[in-house]
VMD Tcl script that builds the backbone (N, CA, C; Angstrom):
set m [mol new atoms 297]
animate dup $m
set s [atomselect $m all]
$s set {name element resname resid chain x y z} {
  {N N UNK 1 A 100.031 92.656 92.094}
  {CA C UNK 1 A 98.635 92.264 92.134}
  {C C UNK 1 A 97.888 93.053 91.072}
  {N N UNK 2 A 97.146 92.395 90.241}
  {CA C UNK 2 A 96.362 93.088 89.227}
  {C C UNK 2 A 94.885 92.783 89.447}
  {N N UNK 3 A 94.069 93.758 89.120}
  {CA C UNK 3 A 92.623 93.578 89.300}
  {C C UNK 3 A 92.045 92.858 88.096}
  {N N UNK 4 A 91.348 91.821 88.358}
  {CA C UNK 4 A 90.572 91.125 87.342}
  {C C UNK 4 A 89.161 91.081 87.916}
  {N N UNK 5 A 88.529 92.234 87.891}
  {CA C UNK 5 A 87.213 92.368 88.503}
  {C C UNK 5 A 86.148 91.732 87.623}
  {N N UNK 6 A 85.351 90.893 88.238}
  {CA C UNK 6 A 84.252 90.238 87.530}
  {C C UNK 6 A 82.944 90.616 88.204}
  {N N UNK 7 A 81.973 90.997 87.394}
  {CA C UNK 7 A 80.670 91.318 87.936}
  {C C UNK 7 A 80.153 90.131 88.742}
  {N N UNK 8 A 79.670 90.409 89.932}
  {CA C UNK 8 A 79.136 89.355 90.796}
  {C C UNK 8 A 80.176 88.687 91.676}
  {N N UNK 9 A 81.447 89.064 91.528}
  {CA C UNK 9 A 82.495 88.484 92.374}
  {C C UNK 9 A 82.170 88.784 93.827}
  {N N UNK 10 A 82.424 87.813 94.714}
  {CA C UNK 10 A 82.034 87.947 96.123}
  {C C UNK 10 A 83.221 87.825 97.057}
  {N N UNK 11 A 83.142 88.559 98.136}
  {CA C UNK 11 A 84.041 88.469 99.294}
  {C C UNK 11 A 83.106 88.425 100.494}
  {N N UNK 12 A 82.879 87.263 101.045}
  {CA C UNK 12 A 81.902 87.143 102.127}
  {C C UNK 12 A 80.544 87.618 101.641}
  {N N UNK 13 A 79.971 88.601 102.334}
  {CA C UNK 13 A 78.653 89.139 101.954}
  {C C UNK 13 A 78.749 90.304 100.967}
  {N N UNK 14 A 79.963 90.677 100.557}
  {CA C UNK 14 A 80.146 91.782 99.616}
  {C C UNK 14 A 80.136 91.260 98.188}
  {N N UNK 15 A 79.438 91.960 97.312}
  {CA C UNK 15 A 79.380 91.579 95.906}
  {C C UNK 15 A 79.713 92.781 95.028}
  {N N UNK 16 A 80.592 92.561 94.042}
  {CA C UNK 16 A 80.980 93.607 93.109}
  {C C UNK 16 A 79.935 93.748 92.018}
  {N N UNK 17 A 79.506 94.983 91.771}
  {CA C UNK 17 A 78.546 95.297 90.712}
  {C C UNK 17 A 79.245 96.189 89.688}
  {N N UNK 18 A 79.636 95.589 88.552}
  {CA C UNK 18 A 80.391 96.306 87.533}
  {C C UNK 18 A 79.582 97.418 86.871}
  {N N UNK 19 A 78.282 97.232 86.741}
  {CA C UNK 19 A 77.438 98.212 86.047}
  {C C UNK 19 A 77.510 99.595 86.675}
  {N N UNK 20 A 77.589 99.646 88.002}
  {CA C UNK 20 A 77.643 100.953 88.673}
  {C C UNK 20 A 78.879 101.105 89.558}
  {N N UNK 21 A 79.853 100.220 89.395}
  {CA C UNK 21 A 81.129 100.293 90.124}
  {C C UNK 21 A 80.922 100.429 91.629}
  {N N UNK 22 A 80.198 99.469 92.185}
  {CA C UNK 22 A 79.957 99.469 93.617}
  {C C UNK 22 A 80.242 98.094 94.211}
  {N N UNK 23 A 80.416 98.103 95.512}
  {CA C UNK 23 A 80.418 96.883 96.304}
  {C C UNK 23 A 79.146 96.927 97.131}
  {N N UNK 24 A 78.376 95.868 97.086}
  {CA C UNK 24 A 77.121 95.820 97.825}
  {C C UNK 24 A 77.220 94.788 98.928}
  {N N UNK 25 A 76.853 95.197 100.138}
  {CA C UNK 25 A 76.764 94.275 101.258}
  {C C UNK 25 A 75.389 93.640 101.201}
  {N N UNK 26 A 75.355 92.339 101.017}
  {CA C UNK 26 A 74.096 91.625 100.888}
  {C C UNK 26 A 73.675 91.072 102.234}
  {N N UNK 27 A 72.436 91.266 102.559}
  {CA C UNK 27 A 71.917 90.763 103.816}
  {C C UNK 27 A 70.796 89.779 103.580}
  {N N UNK 28 A 70.236 89.309 104.651}
  {CA C UNK 28 A 69.142 88.343 104.559}
  {C C UNK 28 A 67.930 88.936 103.855}
  {N N UNK 29 A 67.767 90.243 103.946}
  {CA C UNK 29 A 66.613 90.908 103.332}
  {C C UNK 29 A 67.038 91.755 102.134}
  {N N UNK 30 A 68.155 91.415 101.498}
  {CA C UNK 30 A 68.615 92.155 100.332}
  {C C UNK 30 A 69.756 93.095 100.673}
  {N N UNK 31 A 69.875 94.136 99.884}
  {CA C UNK 31 A 70.959 95.103 100.036}
  {C C UNK 31 A 70.905 95.769 101.399}
  {N N UNK 32 A 72.036 95.812 102.068}
  {CA C UNK 32 A 72.113 96.517 103.343}
  {C C UNK 32 A 72.978 97.765 103.239}
  {N N UNK 33 A 73.984 97.732 102.363}
  {CA C UNK 33 A 74.879 98.885 102.259}
  {C C UNK 33 A 75.600 98.827 100.929}
  {N N UNK 34 A 75.881 99.984 100.364}
  {CA C UNK 34 A 76.555 100.058 99.075}
  {C C UNK 34 A 77.755 101.003 99.183}
  {N N UNK 35 A 78.898 100.563 98.693}
  {CA C UNK 35 A 80.110 101.380 98.670}
  {C C UNK 35 A 80.364 101.799 97.223}
  {N N UNK 36 A 80.427 103.096 97.001}
  {CA C UNK 36 A 80.687 103.660 95.681}
  {C C UNK 36 A 82.194 103.685 95.445}
  {N N UNK 37 A 82.679 102.796 94.603}
  {CA C UNK 37 A 84.122 102.677 94.383}
  {C C UNK 37 A 84.715 103.909 93.710}
  {N N UNK 38 A 83.903 104.669 93.008}
  {CA C UNK 38 A 84.410 105.891 92.372}
  {C C UNK 38 A 84.696 106.988 93.390}
  {N N UNK 39 A 84.318 106.763 94.632}
  {CA C UNK 39 A 84.645 107.717 95.701}
  {C C UNK 39 A 85.821 107.231 96.549}
  {N N UNK 40 A 86.468 106.166 96.121}
  {CA C UNK 40 A 87.649 105.626 96.819}
  {C C UNK 40 A 88.907 106.033 96.063}
  {N N UNK 41 A 89.118 107.328 95.918}
  {CA C UNK 41 A 90.189 107.827 95.062}
  {C C UNK 41 A 91.452 108.266 95.787}
  {N N UNK 42 A 91.484 108.077 97.089}
  {CA C UNK 42 A 92.682 108.371 97.876}
  {C C UNK 42 A 92.522 107.678 99.227}
  {N N UNK 43 A 93.536 107.763 100.062}
  {CA C UNK 43 A 93.475 107.028 101.330}
  {C C UNK 43 A 92.326 107.520 102.213}
  {N N UNK 44 A 92.034 108.815 102.187}
  {CA C UNK 44 A 90.937 109.340 103.000}
  {C C UNK 44 A 89.600 108.786 102.524}
  {N N UNK 45 A 89.397 108.697 101.223}
  {CA C UNK 45 A 88.160 108.157 100.686}
  {C C UNK 45 A 87.959 106.694 101.048}
  {N N UNK 46 A 89.033 105.922 100.946}
  {CA C UNK 46 A 88.965 104.498 101.294}
  {C C UNK 46 A 88.687 104.342 102.787}
  {N N UNK 47 A 89.426 105.073 103.605}
  {CA C UNK 47 A 89.249 104.973 105.052}
  {C C UNK 47 A 87.856 105.423 105.473}
  {N N UNK 48 A 87.330 106.454 104.827}
  {CA C UNK 48 A 85.989 106.927 105.150}
  {C C UNK 48 A 84.964 105.811 104.964}
  {N N UNK 49 A 85.025 105.085 103.847}
  {CA C UNK 49 A 84.090 103.985 103.623}
  {C C UNK 49 A 84.274 102.878 104.652}
  {N N UNK 50 A 85.519 102.535 104.937}
  {CA C UNK 50 A 85.771 101.452 105.903}
  {C C UNK 50 A 85.182 101.806 107.264}
  {N N UNK 51 A 85.386 103.037 107.706}
  {CA C UNK 51 A 84.873 103.455 109.012}
  {C C UNK 51 A 83.345 103.526 108.991}
  {N N UNK 52 A 82.765 104.092 107.922}
  {CA C UNK 52 A 81.299 104.145 107.830}
  {C C UNK 52 A 80.695 102.755 107.961}
  {N N UNK 53 A 81.257 101.817 107.215}
  {CA C UNK 53 A 80.744 100.442 107.227}
  {C C UNK 53 A 80.916 99.820 108.610}
  {N N UNK 54 A 82.078 100.033 109.227}
  {CA C UNK 54 A 82.363 99.399 110.522}
  {C C UNK 54 A 81.437 99.886 111.631}
  {N N UNK 55 A 80.844 101.059 111.466}
  {CA C UNK 55 A 79.954 101.619 112.489}
  {C C UNK 55 A 78.517 101.126 112.385}
  {N N UNK 56 A 78.199 100.379 111.350}
  {CA C UNK 56 A 76.840 99.844 111.200}
  {C C UNK 56 A 76.661 98.659 112.133}
  {N N UNK 57 A 75.551 98.617 112.847}
  {CA C UNK 57 A 75.325 97.556 113.832}
  {C C UNK 57 A 75.175 96.182 113.185}
  {N N UNK 58 A 74.748 96.151 111.948}
  {CA C UNK 58 A 74.535 94.881 111.254}
  {C C UNK 58 A 75.778 94.394 110.497}
  {N N UNK 59 A 76.881 95.114 110.632}
  {CA C UNK 59 A 78.128 94.742 109.949}
  {C C UNK 59 A 79.089 94.162 110.971}
  {N N UNK 60 A 79.543 92.953 110.719}
  {CA C UNK 60 A 80.470 92.280 111.640}
  {C C UNK 60 A 81.914 92.651 111.316}
  {N N UNK 61 A 82.826 92.419 112.253}
  {CA C UNK 61 A 84.239 92.614 111.958}
  {C C UNK 61 A 84.695 91.779 110.750}
  {N N UNK 62 A 84.115 90.624 110.572}
  {CA C UNK 62 A 84.453 89.788 109.404}
  {C C UNK 62 A 84.018 90.496 108.124}
  {N N UNK 63 A 82.839 91.129 108.138}
  {CA C UNK 63 A 82.377 91.888 106.973}
  {C C UNK 63 A 83.346 93.021 106.633}
  {N N UNK 64 A 83.847 93.697 107.651}
  {CA C UNK 64 A 84.797 94.792 107.434}
  {C C UNK 64 A 86.082 94.240 106.811}
  {N N UNK 65 A 86.545 93.114 107.316}
  {CA C UNK 65 A 87.731 92.478 106.739}
  {C C UNK 65 A 87.524 92.086 105.292}
  {N N UNK 66 A 86.340 91.566 104.983}
  {CA C UNK 66 A 86.039 91.208 103.592}
  {C C UNK 66 A 85.992 92.459 102.711}
  {N N UNK 67 A 85.488 93.567 103.244}
  {CA C UNK 67 A 85.475 94.820 102.489}
  {C C UNK 67 A 86.896 95.253 102.155}
  {N N UNK 68 A 87.769 95.223 103.135}
  {CA C UNK 68 A 89.160 95.623 102.910}
  {C C UNK 68 A 89.804 94.718 101.856}
  {N N UNK 69 A 89.573 93.434 101.967}
  {CA C UNK 69 A 90.116 92.485 100.979}
  {C C UNK 69 A 89.567 92.779 99.577}
  {N N UNK 70 A 88.259 93.052 99.481}
  {CA C UNK 70 A 87.655 93.369 98.186}
  {C C UNK 70 A 88.263 94.640 97.592}
  {N N UNK 71 A 88.375 95.687 98.417}
  {CA C UNK 71 A 88.969 96.935 97.940}
  {C C UNK 71 A 90.403 96.718 97.470}
  {N N UNK 72 A 91.141 95.936 98.225}
  {CA C UNK 72 A 92.529 95.655 97.868}
  {C C UNK 72 A 92.614 94.907 96.537}
  {N N UNK 73 A 91.809 93.873 96.388}
  {CA C UNK 73 A 91.846 93.090 95.150}
  {C C UNK 73 A 91.335 93.883 93.953}
  {N N UNK 74 A 90.246 94.612 94.123}
  {CA C UNK 74 A 89.683 95.363 93.009}
  {C C UNK 74 A 90.582 96.496 92.543}
  {N N UNK 75 A 91.349 97.067 93.458}
  {CA C UNK 75 A 92.246 98.177 93.097}
  {C C UNK 75 A 93.565 97.687 92.515}
  {N N UNK 76 A 93.832 96.408 92.652}
  {CA C UNK 76 A 95.132 95.898 92.226}
  {C C UNK 76 A 96.200 96.189 93.268}
  {N N UNK 77 A 95.777 96.499 94.490}
  {CA C UNK 77 A 96.695 96.747 95.607}
  {C C UNK 77 A 96.523 98.136 96.193}
  {N N UNK 78 A 95.739 98.236 97.253}
  {CA C UNK 78 A 95.479 99.542 97.876}
  {C C UNK 78 A 96.754 100.249 98.316}
  {N N UNK 79 A 97.664 99.504 98.898}
  {CA C UNK 79 A 98.871 100.149 99.409}
  {C C UNK 79 A 99.656 100.799 98.276}
  {N N UNK 80 A 99.769 100.120 97.176}
  {CA C UNK 80 A 100.476 100.687 96.030}
  {C C UNK 80 A 99.726 101.869 95.429}
  {N N UNK 81 A 98.407 101.784 95.409}
  {CA C UNK 81 A 97.615 102.799 94.711}
  {C C UNK 81 A 97.309 104.039 95.531}
  {N N UNK 82 A 97.033 103.893 96.849}
  {CA C UNK 82 A 96.555 105.064 97.595}
  {C C UNK 82 A 97.345 105.438 98.844}
  {N N UNK 83 A 98.201 104.560 99.359}
  {CA C UNK 83 A 98.827 104.938 100.633}
  {C C UNK 83 A 100.221 104.351 100.851}
  {N N UNK 84 A 100.893 103.933 99.803}
  {CA C UNK 84 A 102.222 103.346 99.967}
  {C C UNK 84 A 103.194 104.315 100.628}
  {N N UNK 85 A 103.982 103.804 101.567}
  {CA C UNK 85 A 104.950 104.634 102.284}
  {C C UNK 85 A 104.297 105.700 103.134}
  {N N UNK 86 A 103.035 105.469 103.516}
  {CA C UNK 86 A 102.260 106.410 104.327}
  {C C UNK 86 A 102.082 107.759 103.632}
  {N N UNK 87 A 102.053 107.727 102.289}
  {CA C UNK 87 A 101.848 108.937 101.496}
  {C C UNK 87 A 100.518 108.809 100.770}
  {N N UNK 88 A 99.654 109.801 100.978}
  {CA C UNK 88 A 98.356 109.811 100.318}
  {C C UNK 88 A 98.549 110.056 98.826}
  {N N UNK 89 A 97.947 109.220 97.998}
  {CA C UNK 89 A 98.060 109.363 96.545}
  {C C UNK 89 A 96.673 109.362 95.924}
  {N N UNK 90 A 96.522 110.055 94.813}
  {CA C UNK 90 A 95.261 110.041 94.063}
  {C C UNK 90 A 95.227 108.796 93.194}
  {N N UNK 91 A 94.048 108.213 93.060}
  {CA C UNK 91 A 93.867 107.002 92.277}
  {C C UNK 91 A 92.457 107.011 91.717}
  {N N UNK 92 A 92.322 106.881 90.410}
  {CA C UNK 92 A 91.002 106.878 89.779}
  {C C UNK 92 A 90.481 105.442 89.736}
  {N N UNK 93 A 89.811 105.037 90.807}
  {CA C UNK 93 A 89.314 103.667 90.957}
  {C C UNK 93 A 88.370 103.323 89.808}
  {N N UNK 94 A 87.482 104.251 89.468}
  {CA C UNK 94 A 86.521 104.001 88.398}
  {C C UNK 94 A 87.203 103.732 87.076}
  {N N UNK 95 A 88.152 104.565 86.686}
  {CA C UNK 95 A 88.877 104.387 85.422}
  {C C UNK 95 A 89.635 103.070 85.431}
  {N N UNK 96 A 90.226 102.730 86.563}
  {CA C UNK 96 A 90.977 101.480 86.679}
  {C C UNK 96 A 90.061 100.281 86.451}
  {N N UNK 97 A 88.865 100.302 87.018}
  {CA C UNK 97 A 87.937 99.184 86.881}
  {C C UNK 97 A 87.318 99.104 85.482}
  {N N UNK 98 A 87.202 100.223 84.805}
  {CA C UNK 98 A 86.608 100.229 83.468}
  {C C UNK 98 A 87.556 99.646 82.412}
  {N N UNK 99 A 88.842 99.574 82.698}
  {CA C UNK 99 A 89.822 99.042 81.722}
  {C C UNK 99 A 89.558 97.612 81.391}
}
mol reanalyze $m
mol bondsrecalc $m
mol representation Tube
mol addrep $m
C-alpha cells in the first residue's frame, strides 16, 4: 500500500489538509477536531489520537473507523510502519507525506 495523499481527500467526515499535515473532523458547524499527523510517529502516538477522538461525545464509532482508515491509507500501511509484529517502530509521518 502506498500513500497518494491528496489535499482535501475525505474519509467520512475526516478531511486531509496537506498544508499543515492534519486530518480534520468536519462537523455541521465547521471543524470539530484536528489530528496532527506529525505526532503519529509510533504506535503510541497513533493510539493516543484514536483514543482521544473516540472519547469525544460528538464522534461516532463510524468516525473512529474512518480515522483509522485515513491513518492507514495516508501512512501507506500503519501495521508496516508503526506496529508490525506487535513491535513499536518509529515512523516520520510528516516526512513521508511531504514526499
